[in-house]
N, C-alpha and C positions, 0 to 999 in steps of 0.2 A: 504491500498500500505506499509504503516510504517514495515510491518511485515514480506515485501518481500525482503527488504532493509537488515531487521537484519538477516534473512537468510542469504542472498548474505554474509554478512560480516561475519558468522558461518562457511560458506563453503569457502573461500576466506583464512580464519584464518588456515584450515586443507589443502590449495592447496600446492604444494610443488613448486617452480622453479627452482631447482636443474637442472633437467633435462629437455628441452623443445624438443618434436618433430620438424621434418622438415618442415613438412606441414607449422607449425608457419610462419616461412619465405616465405612462397611460398602462401599464402593467401593472397589477394589484400584489405588490413581489411579497405580501406577506400570508397569500392564500396557502396552503399546505400542497397542492399540486397543479404547477400551471404547467402546459404547453404552447411550446413557440413553434409554430407550420411556417414553412415559408419554402422557396425552390432554393434551388442548391445556386450561392453565390449572392444572396441578398444580403448577410450581415448577421445571423444568426448566434453564430459561437462569438463573433466580437462582442455583438449585445452583452450575452449572459459575461464573459470575461470582463467587460468595462463595469459591470453590475458589482463583482465581484472586487473588483478594484477602488472603487469610488466608495464602497460599504465594511470594506473589513481592510484591516492592518495588513501588512507585509508579510507573511511567513505565518499566518491566522491556520490553525488547525479544525477550527468551527465552520470552514468551508471548503469544498472542496468540489473542482471541475472535474469531468472524465469525459472521454468519448467512447461508445459504445463498441466502436469498430478497433481501440486497441488491443494490440497482442494480449493486453490482461487479460482480457474476459477469453482469451481460448484454455484459461488456465483456472479460472473464479468466474464464483457468479455472481451476479449483480445482490444478490440476496447476503452471502457472504462478504461482499462489500458492505455495504447497508449496516453490517450488524457491527464488524468490526470499527464503521466510519462512528457509528452509534456509542457504542460503549465508549469510545476515546473522545468522548465529548462533542461530535459533527453535531451543527444544526441545521446545516443547509448543503443542499447536495444539488450539481448542477450537472444533467447528462445530456449529451449533445449525439446525435445519428441516433437515436434509438432506434430507426427501422431496421438498425443492423443487425441489434441483436435478436435472435426469434421469439424468446417468450416475455419480451419487455412489456406488453400489458398486464399477463399475470405477475408476474412478479412487483409490477409497480403496485398493482390493488394492495397483495399480500402487504409491500412496505406501507403504504396507505393503512391500513387497519392495524399494523402490531407495532408503529412507533409514531402516534401521534402528535408528540413536539417535534417532528422532522420536517423540515420542507424542502419540497424537489420541488425544481424546473427542470423540466426536458425540453428538447426540440429536435424535430424529425423532417422530413420529408411535407414538400404541401398536400402527397397524395396520401398521408396519414389519416388515418379513418379512426379515430378516436371513440364513435360510438358505436361502431361495428368491429373492432377486436376483441381478441379472444375474450377480454377480460373487462367487463361494463365498466368505463372508467368515466362515462358522461355526466353520474353525478356527482363527482369528487371533485373532476378536475373541472381547472378554467382556460380556456383554450383562447388562444392569441393567435393572428395570422402577422407575418410580417412580409412586406413585399420589398423592390428595389426604390433606389432612389426619386423621389417626385421630383419634379423641377427645382420646387422651395427649398427641397433637401440636397439638390444639384449646388443652386447658388451658396449655400451653407457648408457644404461637406468638401468642395471642390473650392468654392471661391471663395471664402470667409464672409459670404454676403449675409446678414442675417433679415430676413423675409417673414412677415408675420402668417399663422398658419390661421386659413381662415375656412371656417364653414361654405358650401355654395350658395346656400340664399345672400350670405355677406359679398361673394366674390361678386353676385350680380347688381346686390344692392347699392357696393361702395363701390364699383368697378374705376369713376375718376380718380378717389382718392387713393384707392391701390395703386394704379398705374402711376399716378405722380410720386409716390411714395418710392415703388422699385425703379423709375425714370433717377430718382435722387442718387440712385446708390449704384445703378450699372446702366449698359444699354442693354434691355432685356431681350432683344430680338437677333442680336448677336450672341449672346448666353444662351437663348433656347435654339438656334442652329444648331449649338455644339452639345445641349444635352440631347438632342435626337440621336446623335452618334456616337454618343460616348458618355451619357451621363448616368443609365439606369443601376447598372453595378456598381458598387462602392470600391473596385479593385483596378480602376483606370490609371496607370502607370505612367501617362504620356505619352507612349508608343499604341495607336491606334491599331495597328498592325496585331500586337500580342496582344491586345486588348480584345481584339475579335476571335484570336487561337484562343483565347478563355472562353469566351462564350461557348463557342464549337466546343471545347472542352465537358463545357456543362451541360450543354445538350445533349451529348454525346454518355454521359454517366447518367443523364435520367432516363433516357433511351435505353442504352445497354443494362443497368443495375438496377432504377428505383422501379421502372417502369414491371418488367420480370417480375420484381419480387413484391411489389404490393398491388399490383392488377391483374398480375397473372398473365401478362401478354407473354405470346411464343418467343423466343429468342430469335426463332427462325425470322418474325416478321420484323424485326425490328430493320431491317433495311428498307423495308418498305413505309414503315414511318418516317423514316429519315427522309425517303423519296417523299413524303405525303408535306412534310414538313418543305422541305424544298420549291413545291409547285406553288406552293401559301402564300413562301417569302419572294418565290417573283411574279407572283399573279396581282392586279387589282382586285379590291374586295369585289366582288358580283355576288348576285344574290347566287344562293349556291346550286348547281346541280349535283346530287351524290351519288346519282348513276354514273355519270361523266367521272366525275374524281374518282370514284372505285375503280371503273375501267382502266383508267391511267393508272393507276398503282398495282391493280391484278386483286382484287377484295371485293367479296360481296357486299352489299349495298346495307345491310345489319350491322357488320362487321367495320367498317368507314364509319356508319355513325358512332360506335361503340367507341372504336378509337378516335376519334375527336372526341368524345366527350373525358376520355383520360387526359388526354392529351390538356386541353382546356385544365384535368384537375391538378396538372402537373405545372401550371402556369408556364406553357409554350405557347398557347391558343387561350383567345379572346372568342367567346361564341356568341352572338348577336342572334336575339329571335326579335319578331315583330311584336310578339306579346309574352312578357315574361309568363305572367298567369295561366297560359294558354296551353291546352292540352302537346303543341305543337312543341313544348321545350321535350316532350320525353322522345320528340323522333328530329330530327334533323332542321339543325340551324337556320338561321335567313342570311347571315353574312359570318365569317371567319377571318380575325383579326390575328396575328404575332402578338403577342401579347407584351410587348413594350419594342420602341424604335430601334432601340441598339439589338435588340435579334434581327428585326427587318433590315439592318443594312449586313448584321453579320452572317445570316443565312442566302442573300438572294444572290442568285448569279446573274443576276441582271440588273440593269440602273433604278434603284427606288424612286418611283413615283413620288412626288411631293403630295400631290393628294392622298396616297397612300399613307406615307407616313405622320400626313396633317391625321386622318379619321386613327390611324393608329395609337396618337398619343392621347387625343380626345377618351378614347377608351379604356386606354391605359392607366390615365389618371381617375375616372370618375368611376370604375366599375370596383374601385377598391371599399365604397363606402355607400354606392346607389347602384339603383336597379338602371340598366342600359338599355332600351330599346330600338330596334331598328326602325325607324319614322315613315321610311318608303317613301309616298308620295309627298307626305306631313314633314320634311325635314329630315337631316341625317340621322338626327338621335333625338329621342325622347328617354328625360330622365326622369326618376320614380315618378311616371303616369304626370309629370305637372310640366318641365319645362322643354322646352323644343330647340335645339341646336340645329344649325346649319352651318356646314364647315368648308371655308373656300380661302382664295385669296385675298388681298386687297381689296380686290373690284366687285367683291362677289356682293348680289343685291338681295332684296327681301321677297321677291316676285315667289319663291317655292315657301314661303311661312308667311305671307301676306294675309293678316286675319286672324291669324295664331294665337291665342291670348300665351303669354309667357314667353313668348318666343326673341330669340337671339339669333346673329351672325359670329360665329367667332371666325376669325380673319388674320391671317399669316402677316408677315412682315408689318404688323400695326402696333404702335409703341402704346398710344394711349386710345379710350372709348370715346364711341362719340354715338350717344343715342344707345341703343340695340348694339350695337355692331361693335363686339366687346376683343381684343386683342386675342389670340390664340392662347399665348399662353396663361392669361389668368387662369384657367381652370388647374394649371399644375401647381397650385397654391392650398391643395385641399385637401390635404394629406401632407 
């Protein structure tokens, strides 16, 4: 066990607390069992290590971070670790990559029942289904979802620019004031164009080519390891899933023809729908429906987007169309906290059954949303709001 504490000290020494994600202040850390779910690469490990560094003195034996894919667990069980940690005065346990440990849910349930004073935080893939795990943890566990950087967090994380967190109604009501504040701190259109290509994942080091290789590695790990493990995907079909992602990354979003897509990659229609839903759960795609309350949600999506614009630029085999990047950005930012529906003939998107958005360039007009209440244009290459025509980047302040 001492080796785990030594590893923790090394990791903490390498962990910076200069920038802390907003989720740090949202999580109720005093809960006995907390789950942090998110796609690979969004910063779950860093968040846990930052919490430890900010709340415990160096060398503390009351807190322990370890990853369940560590070689330590080839010879020890999780229950053995917890028993040893607890009797030595341990109070707060952080477990990373729990989906790599086959009996994680059953053993965590037992830990919860046997050690009432021990607090446990665990992280895992966005595919992790706590409700349907072998042991039902839903009544015991408080889950949180973690996403990549919003445009607002990108400004803070990479540029050191502090911009307030806003709800969507606040953005719409205070657009002129917010535009003035942000423009006083930076050139938002210039920053936004950088964000589209290299701002979503918190591991950009200055070289875009290396960054895109890292994104491809993230995608490969999700497809080759997590989806077979957590979704039961036959490894023989992984190549077809990669082909599907490549096709979707290089296509302009359109009303989906599932039969055509299935034929292109050599799968049945039902299998294609199932795989699309799994890719959505893995946070590689965003699936948009014309009515989120409709039975159609159990069938095919109406539009398909890559989960974020960095994925789009990293995986596309052709030049990315700016219209695709704009719409991908809006869906990526707003789907975190809102229901996003395909608007069909009445705007591009309907948010929470209330707000209608039409997305386009600076010349975009109101013809398609004329007469629709609570309707707005989100325009690219625009620094300030003019009436209901808002800068596209503004919706990036919502998480």
